[in-house]
C-alpha positions, 0 to 999 in steps of 0.5 A: 499499500502507498504511504498516507502522504504520497502526494499521488494518493493524498491529492487524487480525490481533490482532483474530482470535477463534481460539476462534470458528474451527474448530480445524483442526490438532492436535499431540498424542501424537506426531501431527499431525492435520487435522480428525481425520486423521493427517498426520504420525506419530512427531513428536519431542517437541522439535517444536511447532505454533503456529496462525497467529494466535498467531505473526503479529500484525502486517503491512503488507500491503494491507487486502484481502489481511489480510482474505482471510488472516484469514478462513482463518487457522484453516487454517494454522500453524507448526512450530517446534523446539528443540535443545540446542546452538546451531549454524549448521545444524540438521536435525530431524524434522518427523514421518513419513508413508507411503502418501499421495501427494505432489507437491513442489518441490526444487532439482536446481541451485543455481538451478534447480528442479523437481517431484517425486512420491512417497508417503513422506517418504522419497521426498523429494528434498534441498533441497525447496522445499515438499511438497503431501500429499493427504488423500482421507479429508477430500478435502483437500490440505495443504502443508508450506512451509519458510520463513524465521525470523530469519537462518535459511532452511530447506528439507525433506530426505528422512529414513529410515522416512518422516520429513521432515526439515527443515534450518535454515541461516544460511550462516555459522558466526558466526550460530548458533541452537538453536530456532525458533518458525515455520520452517515453514508448514502450511496446508489446503484442499480446492482445491489451487489455492486452497491455493497462493493462500491459503498464499502469501498468509499468508507474504506477511502473516506475513513482510512481505518479500515481495509478491504478484503481484496487488499489483505492476505488470507489465512492459510486455512481458508480452503482446508478442513478442521476441527474446533474443540469447542462443542467437543469439550467445552471447558474440559478441553485438555490435551489427551482429548484434543490428541485423540480427537485428531487421531479419530479423524485420521484413522477415518481418512480425514485428518484436519488440516487445522485445529483450533483449541477453543476456550478452556486452555488459559490460566484463569481464576475467580476473584478471591481464588488463590491468585496463583492457582487455575479455576478447577472442573469447569464445564460450560460456557457460562461458568467462566465468564466471571473468571479473569486471566491471572497468567498470560501463558497456557493453564496447568492442564496444558502447562503440565503436558510432558513432551512425548506422553502420547507418542509411545506405547503407554500413552493415556487412553481416553474415554469420550463418555466421560465428557458427554456425561460431564457436558449433560450434567453442565447443561443440567446446572444451567437449566436449574440455575435458570429455574433458581433466577426464574424463581427468585423473580416470581417470589416463589421462595418454596421451590429455592431450597429444593432447586439450590439442593439440586444444584449442589448435588449436580455439582458434587457430581461433576466433581466425581466425574473429574476424579483427580484430573486437572490436578497436576501442576507444572511443578508436579510434572517434574520436567524441564521448561522445554519439555513440557507445556503447550510448546511440547504439545503442538510439537508432538501433534506436528510429529504425529499428524504430519498434515496439521499445518495450523494451530489456533488458540482461543482468547477473549479481546480483553484476554479472558471474558473477565479479562486480566485479574489486577496484581497477578500479571506485570500489567496495569489491570483495573476492574471497570463497571460495565455500563450497557448502552441504551440501544441494547435494551432492545437486543436479545437477553444474553447470559454472557452479557448478564455474567460480564455485567455481574462480574465487571471487566479487568481491563488493561490499561489502553496504554499497555494493550501492545504490550499485553497482545505481544506477551500472550501472542509471542509466548503462543507463537514460540510454542507453535501456535500459528493463529488466534480466534479472538472472541467477546469483541464487543464488550469494550463498549461497556467499559469505555467511560474513563477512556476517551468513549468507545471509538478511542478505546476500540482504536487502542485495542484493535491497534495493539491487536493489529500490530501483534498479529503482524509481529507473531502470526504472519499478518493473517493468523486470526479469526475474529468472532463476536465482532458483528457490529459496525465500529469493529468493521470500521476500525478493527479490520485493518489487518484481520482477514477472516471473520464469523458471519453468523451466531453460533452453531447450536446443537439444541435450543438453550431454552429447551424448545424441542424443535430448536434442534431444527429451526435454529439451524436454518436461523444460522444459514440467514445469519450467515448469508445475509451478513455476508453482503457487508462483512464480506467487503472487509473480511473472508466470511467464516461460516462457523463449525457444526457437527457431522453427527447432528440431526441437521448435519447434512443441511449444514453441510450443503451450505458449508460446501459452497461457503467459499471458505474453510470447512470445520467440525466440532464433533465429539470424540468418536462421534463422526459421519465419515460418509458426509464428511467425505462429500465436503472434504478431499482425502488431503484435507482440502476442500472444493472451495468456491471462488467468491462467497455465497450471497442471497439471490436478488428475489430473496434480498427484500423477503423473509426466508425464516417465516413468511410461509413462502420464501426459500433462501437461495445463495449464489456462488461461483466456482472456477467453471460454473456457478452454484445456487443452494436452495435451502428451507429455512422456514420455521423460526425468526426474530420476534420483535415484540419479545426481543428474541428468536423463537420458533414458528412451527406453523411455517415449518413445512414444504416450500415451493420456489423456482431457480434460473441461471441468471440468478447466479451473479457472474459478473461479481468475479471478473474471471467469471463474467464470460461464463454469464454470457454462455447460450446454453448451460447444463444444470445438475441437481446434485441432491436429485441427481439430475442433469437439465439443460437451460438457457437464459430464456427458459422458464425457471426450474420449479421445486419443492423443498422439505423443512431442514433440507436443501438442493445444490443447483450447478450451472456449467456453460455448454461449449459446442465443439466441432460445430455439433458436440455440446460439451460441459464438465460437471465434476465429482457428483459424490462431492456436494460442491460438484463444480469445485472439483474441476481444477483446470479446463481447456478445450481443443479444436484443430485440424488433429483433434476436437475435445476438452482436457479436464484436471479433476481433483478427488476420487468418485464419480465424474460426470459431463454432459456430452451430446455425443459419445467420445471417440477416445477418452484418455485418463492420466494419458491411458485409454479407459472405459467410460459410460455414455447415455443418450440423455448426454451423461458421460461417467467415469470413476476416478481414483484418489492418486496421492502422488498426483495430489488427487488430481486426474487428468482427463483428455476426451476426444470427439 
C-alpha cells in the first residue's frame, strides 16, 4: 500500500470535478431525492447532505481502489445534523419513508447481527447497522450506512410515522458533541451487489481506518478442513482429548489440516481464589464468564503436559463418554440455575431450597466425574521447561499428524471473558464496571452479557495494549501456535467511560491487536468472532482477514424448545448469508463449525460446501459421520472451494426466508468453471420483535415451493467469471436429485419443492459447442456436494487433428460431464479408459485418488 503522504494518493480525491458528474442526490424542501425520486420525506431542517467529494479530500487507499471510488463518487454522499446542546448521545431523524421494501442488518445481541425486512422507517429494529431500500421507479437500490465521525459511533433506530432515527454516541459522558458533517453514508446503484462493494470501498477511502478484503492476505486455512474443540469439550478441553480427537479423524481417512483449541486452555480463576491457582472442574460456557486471566500463558492442564507423553506405547487413554456425561450435567446445572433465577423473580421461595439442593448435588457429581484429573501442576510434572507445556504438545501433534498445518487457540479480546485479574501479571489491569448503551435494551437477553456485567471486566490500560497482546501472542508463536480466534470483541463499549469513549478505546485495542498479529502470526493468523457491530468493521479490520458471519452453531435450543434442534440451523444460515453482503467486503466470511452427527448435519453441510471458506467441525471424539464429511473434504484435507462467498439471490433480498410461509433461502456462488445456487428451506423460526428474541414459528415448518434460474448467479461479481454469464446454454446438475437438465437464459425457471431442513444444490456449467456439433460441459465429481469445485483446470481443443476437452479433476469418485455425443476416445492420465455414455448426454467414469498426483486426475476427451 502506498504511504499516507504519497502525493498521488492524498491529492487524488481533490482532482474530482464534481460539476462534470451527474448530480444524483438532492436535499431540498424537506425531501432527499435520488435522480428525482423521493427517498426520504419530512427531513428535518437540522439535517444536512454533502457530496462525497466535498467531505473526503485525502486517503491512504491503494491507487486502484481510489480510482474505482472516484469513478462513482457522485453516487454517494453524507448525512450530517446539528443540535443546540452537546451530548454524549444524540438522536435525530433523517427523514421518513413508507411503502418501500427494505433489507437491513441489526444487532440482536451485543456481538451478533442478522437481517430484517420491512417497508417503513418504523419497521427498523434498534441498533440497525445499515438499511438497503429498493427504488423500482429508477431500477435502483440505495443504502444508508451509519458510520463513525470523530469519537462518535452511530446506528439507525426506528422512529414513529416512518421516520429513520440516527443515534450518535461516544460512550463517555466526558466526550460530547452537538453537530456532525458525515455521520451516515448514502449510496445508490442499479446493482445491489455492486452497491455493497462501491459503498464500503468509499468508506474505506473516507475513514482510512479499515481495509477491504481484496487488500489482505488470507490465512492458510481458508481452503482447508479443520476441527474446533468447543462443542466437543467446552471448558473440559485437555491435551489427551485433543490428541484422540485428531487421531479419530485420521483413522477415518480425513485428517484435519487445522485445529482450533477453543475456550478452556487458559490460566483463569475467580476473584477471591488463590491468585496462583487455576479454576478447576469447569464444564460449560457461562461458568467461566466471571473469571479472569491470572497468567498470560497456558493453564495448568496444558502447562503440565510432558513432551512425548502421547507418542509412546503407554499413551493415556481417553473416554469420550465421560466428557459427554460432564456436558450433560453442565447443561442440567444451567437449566437449574435458570429455574432458580426465575423462582427468585417470581417470589416463589418454596422452590428455592429444592432447586439449590439439586444444583449442589449435580455439581458434586461433576467433581466426581473429574476425579483427580486437572490437579497436576507444572511443579508436579518434574520436567524441564523445554519438555513440557503447550510447546511440547504442538510439537508432538505435528510429529504424529503430518498434515496439521495450523494450530489456533481461542482468547477473548480482553484476555478472558472477565479480562485480566489485577495484580497477577505485569500489566496495569483495573476492574471496570460495565455500563450498557441504551441501544442494547432492545436486544436479546444474553447470559454472557448478564455474567460480564455482574463481574465487571479486568481491563488492561489502553497504553499497555501492545504489551498485553504481544506478551500473549509471542509466547504462543514460540510454542508452535500459528493463529488465534479472538472472541468477545464487543465488550469494550461497556467499559469506555474513562477512556475517551468507545471509539477511542476500540482504536487502542484494535491497533494493539493488529500490531501483534503482524509480528507474531504472519499478519493473517486470526479469526474474529463475536464482532458483528459496525465500529469493529470500521476500526478493527486493517489487518484481520477472516471473521465469523453467523451466531454460534447451537446443537439444541438453550431454552428447551425441542424443535430448536431443527429451526436454529436455518436461522444460522440466514445470519451467515445476509451478513456476508457487508462483512464480505472487509473480511473473508467464516460460516463457523457444526457437528457431522447432528440431526441437521446434512443441512449444514450443504451450505458449508459452497461457503467459499474453510470447513470445520466440532464433533465429539468418536462421533463422526465420515460418509458425510467425505462429501465436503478431499482425502488430503483440502476442500473444493468456491472462488467467491455465497450471497442471497436478488429475489430473496427483501423477503423473509424464516417465517413468511413462502420464501426459500437461495444463495449463489461461483466456481472456476461454473456457478452454483443452494436452495435451503429455513422456514420455521425467526426474530420476534415484540419479545426481542428468536423463537420457533412451527406453523412455517413445512415444504416450500420455489424456482431457480441460471440468471440468478451474479456472474459479473468475479471478473474471471463474467464470460461464463454470457453463455447461450447451460447444463444444470441437481446434486441431491442426481438430475441433469439443459437451460438457456430465456428458459422458464426450474420449479421445486423443498422439505423443511433440507436443500438442493444447482450447478450451472456453460455448454461449449465443439467441432460445430458436439455440446460439452464438465460437471465434476457427483459424490461431492460442490461438484463444480472439483474441476481444477479446463481447456478446449479444436484443431485439424483433434477436437475435445482436457480436464483436471481433483478427488476420487464418480466424474460426470454432459456430452451430446459419445467420445471417440477418453484418456485418463494418458491411458485409454472405459467410460459410460447415455443418450441423455450423461458421460461418466470412476476416478481414483492418486496420492502421488495430489489427487488430481488428467482427463482428455476427444470427439
